[in-house]
C-alpha positions as CSV (number, residue, x, y, z in Angstrom):
1,X,20.9,-12.3,2.5
2,X,18.9,-12.3,5.8
3,X,21.8,-11.1,7.9
4,X,22.6,-8.2,5.7
5,X,18.9,-7.2,5.6
6,X,18.6,-7.3,9.4
7,X,21.7,-5.2,9.7
8,X,20.4,-2.6,7.2
9,X,17.1,-2.5,9.1
10,X,18.9,-2.0,12.4
11,X,21.0,0.8,10.9
12,X,17.9,2.6,9.8
13,X,16.8,2.9,13.4
14,X,19.8,5.0,14.4
15,X,18.8,8.5,15.7
16,X,20.9,10.4,13.1
17,X,19.2,8.4,10.2
18,X,15.8,9.1,11.6
19,X,16.5,12.8,12.2
20,X,17.9,13.2,8.7
21,X,14.8,11.6,7.2
22,X,12.5,14.1,9.0
23,X,14.7,17.0,8.1
24,X,14.6,16.0,4.4
25,X,10.9,15.4,4.6
26,X,10.3,18.9,6.1
27,X,12.4,20.4,3.4
28,X,10.4,18.7,0.7
29,X,7.1,19.7,2.3
30,X,8.1,23.4,2.6
31,X,9.8,23.7,-0.8
32,X,6.7,22.2,-2.5
33,X,4.1,24.0,-0.3
34,X,2.5,20.7,0.6
35,X,-0.2,21.8,3.1
36,X,-3.4,19.9,2.2
37,X,-3.8,16.6,4.1
38,X,-5.9,15.2,1.2
39,X,-2.7,15.2,-0.9
40,X,-0.3,13.6,1.7
41,X,-0.2,9.8,1.5
42,X,1.4,6.9,3.1
43,X,1.5,3.4,1.5
44,X,2.8,0.1,2.8
45,X,2.6,-3.4,1.7
46,X,2.2,-6.5,3.8
47,X,2.8,-10.1,2.9
48,X,0.3,-12.6,3.9
49,X,1.2,-16.3,4.2
50,X,-1.5,-18.9,3.7
51,X,-0.8,-21.0,6.8
52,X,-4.3,-21.3,8.3
53,X,-2.9,-21.4,11.8
54,X,-1.4,-17.9,11.3
55,X,-4.2,-16.1,9.5
56,X,-5.5,-12.8,10.9
57,X,-8.8,-11.3,9.8
58,X,-9.2,-7.6,9.0
59,X,-12.6,-5.9,9.1
60,X,-14.7,-3.1,10.4
61,X,-14.7,-2.7,14.2
62,X,-17.9,-3.8,15.8
63,X,-19.1,-5.7,12.8
64,X,-19.3,-9.5,12.5
65,X,-16.3,-11.1,10.8
66,X,-15.8,-14.6,9.5
67,X,-12.5,-16.2,8.8
68,X,-12.1,-18.5,5.8
69,X,-9.3,-21.1,5.8
70,X,-8.0,-22.6,2.6
71,X,-8.2,-19.8,0.1
72,X,-6.5,-19.7,-3.3
73,X,-3.9,-22.3,-2.7
74,X,-1.2,-19.6,-3.4
75,X,1.9,-19.6,-1.3
76,X,2.2,-15.9,-0.8
77,X,0.0,-12.8,-1.3
78,X,0.8,-9.2,-0.7
79,X,-1.6,-6.3,0.0
80,X,-0.7,-2.6,-0.6
81,X,-2.7,-0.2,1.5
82,X,-2.6,3.6,1.1
83,X,-4.2,6.3,3.1
84,X,-4.2,10.1,3.0
85,X,-3.5,12.3,6.0
86,X,-7.1,13.4,5.9
87,X,-8.2,9.8,6.6
88,X,-9.2,8.9,3.0
89,X,-8.5,5.3,2.1
90,X,-7.5,4.3,-1.4
91,X,-8.6,1.0,-2.7
92,X,-6.3,-1.9,-1.7
93,X,-4.0,-3.5,-4.3
94,X,-3.6,-7.3,-4.0
95,X,-0.6,-9.2,-5.5
96,X,-1.0,-12.9,-5.9
97,X,1.8,-15.4,-6.6
98,X,1.3,-16.7,-10.1
99,X,1.4,-16.0,-13.8
100,X,-2.1,-14.4,-14.2
101,X,-4.9,-13.3,-11.9
102,X,-7.5,-16.0,-11.8
103,X,-11.2,-15.1,-11.4
104,X,-11.5,-17.4,-8.3
105,X,-9.0,-15.2,-6.5
106,X,-11.2,-12.1,-6.8
107,X,-14.7,-11.3,-5.6
108,X,-17.5,-8.9,-6.7
109,X,-18.0,-8.2,-2.9
110,X,-14.6,-6.7,-2.5
111,X,-13.9,-3.1,-1.5
112,X,-14.8,-0.8,-4.4
113,X,-11.9,-0.3,-6.8
114,X,-9.7,-3.1,-5.4
115,X,-6.8,-3.8,-7.8
116,X,-5.2,-7.1,-8.5
117,X,-1.9,-8.2,-10.0
118,X,0.5,-11.1,-9.9
119,X,4.2,-11.7,-9.5
120,X,6.3,-14.8,-9.5
121,X,6.6,-14.7,-5.7
122,X,3.5,-12.8,-4.7
123,X,5.5,-9.8,-3.6
124,X,5.3,-6.2,-4.7
125,X,7.9,-5.6,-7.4
126,X,8.6,-2.7,-9.7
127,X,6.0,-3.7,-12.4
128,X,3.3,-4.2,-9.8
129,X,4.1,-0.9,-8.1
130,X,4.0,1.0,-11.4
131,X,0.7,-0.7,-12.2
132,X,-0.8,0.5,-8.9
133,X,0.8,3.9,-9.1
134,X,-0.7,4.6,-12.6
135,X,-4.0,2.8,-12.3
136,X,-4.9,3.7,-8.7
137,X,-2.7,6.5,-7.1
138,X,-2.4,8.9,-10.0
139,X,-6.1,8.6,-10.8
140,X,-7.0,9.2,-7.1
141,X,-4.8,12.3,-6.9
142,X,-6.3,13.7,-10.1
143,X,-9.9,13.1,-8.8
144,X,-9.1,14.8,-5.4
145,X,-7.5,17.8,-7.1
146,X,-10.6,18.3,-9.2
147,X,-13.1,17.7,-6.4
148,X,-11.3,20.1,-4.0
149,X,-10.1,22.6,-6.6
150,X,-6.4,21.8,-5.9
151,X,-5.2,21.5,-9.5
152,X,-1.9,23.4,-8.7
153,X,-1.1,21.6,-5.5
154,X,1.7,18.9,-5.2
155,X,1.0,15.5,-3.7
156,X,3.3,13.6,-1.4
157,X,3.5,9.8,-1.3
158,X,5.6,8.1,1.4
159,X,6.1,4.4,0.6
160,X,7.8,1.9,2.9
């Protein structure tokens, strides 16, 4: 229910909850010797409505950008973004509302490695997260460990 969700969010802003989070995070980092920023990640998803009057465009700073209205006709779309503490950007993961990803919702000009999925409401749910985790995140971490000779190092993923 919206009221309960708002109260839960408000409760999470209390200083003791925040301090406790950072104390626990510090303990995890120290106990697992997590010291390489290439293996520390933050991921978050954002829902995008398809109301043309409320569309925001995202692109590279200083480069021309065009905004397209209309789109897929879907009611809701979510995008999961994940970056490492060293500034590396993992490919985005886009979740459309529907039963199956349709070719017209994707583009060959997209960011390399972009992943796609669907859910009944266009939101990130457990099956979509697991799909992203296995097909994008785990593969990325394995590749980084090999490239940087960090095979024995733990990775940390913070997900909101």
